[in-house]
N, C-alpha and C positions, 0 to 999 in steps of 0.2 A: 508496501501497500506505499502510498507515494503521501510525503508530510508536508498538506498545504502553509500558505503563509494564512492567514485570516485574520482580519478588522470586522469589526462588529459593533460596528458606528449608530454612536445618543443612544446610549445600550447599559447604563445603572445597573438595575438587576446580574445582571452577567450570567441571567443563566443561556443563554444559547451558545459565548462566551465558553460555558462549561461544558455544555453536550459536544462541544469541538472538544476539549480538551482529554475530556475522557473517552473520544471515538483518535485520540491518538497527534492531534494535529493541535501546529504554533497556534493556538487565537490571542490576541488583545483583546478587548473591549473602550471605549471611548466617549466617554462624554460629557457635558464641561461640568456634574456633577459626580463626587464622590460613588465611586463606587459603592454596592450594599451588599457585592454577595459576597462578599467574605474573603476576596484575593489581589489587597492591592496588589500583586505583583504580576498580577494579566490585564492590568486597570492602566490605560493613559486620563486622567483628566487634564481635559483639553481642548481646545478647533479641530474639526475630523480632517477640517480641509487639508489642516500643515499634512498632512496622514495621506492625502489622494495627488495633490499635487507636485508634480515635477518643476524642479527651480532648480535655476543654480548650475544647469547641465551634472546635475549629482545621480548617481545611478541605484539609487537607494534611500532610504530615509533612516534616520538615528530616531528613537524619541525616548521618552524614560518615562517609568512607574510613576506610578502611586511611591512602589517602594524603594528609589532610587535609586533601583538602577541603567541605567545605559543597554537597551535592545537596539540592533539592528535586521532590515526587512530592506533584502534588494529587491520582490516585486512580490504585490497582494495577489494570491492567488481568487480568493473569491473578496470582496466589498459586501454587505447587510449592514443593509443602511436602518432604525425604526423614528424616522423624522417625528416631531410631536404633530395630528392631525391638526394641529391649528392651521402648517402649511397646510396641508394637504386637501385643507378645506375650502369651500369657495360660498362655504353659508355662513349668514352672519353679515 
């Protein structure tokens, strides 16, 4: 099985991230809020756009998780996004 680099955007609960980790993948959650899933070592607190934009000719991304450890990902194999519903609706 190929190990995937998975970014789960707008997810503070870490439920999807944990499910991918349980299956052996290298998954990280990202949200502007602190994580509530109990794994700060897998959570990036900040704006997800900085993790998906290619800037300055870099071939990957360095980022710091909530436990203070710096990680490097050369490419994301999968990105799952859960943006707040207020941004998806045209109601009101």
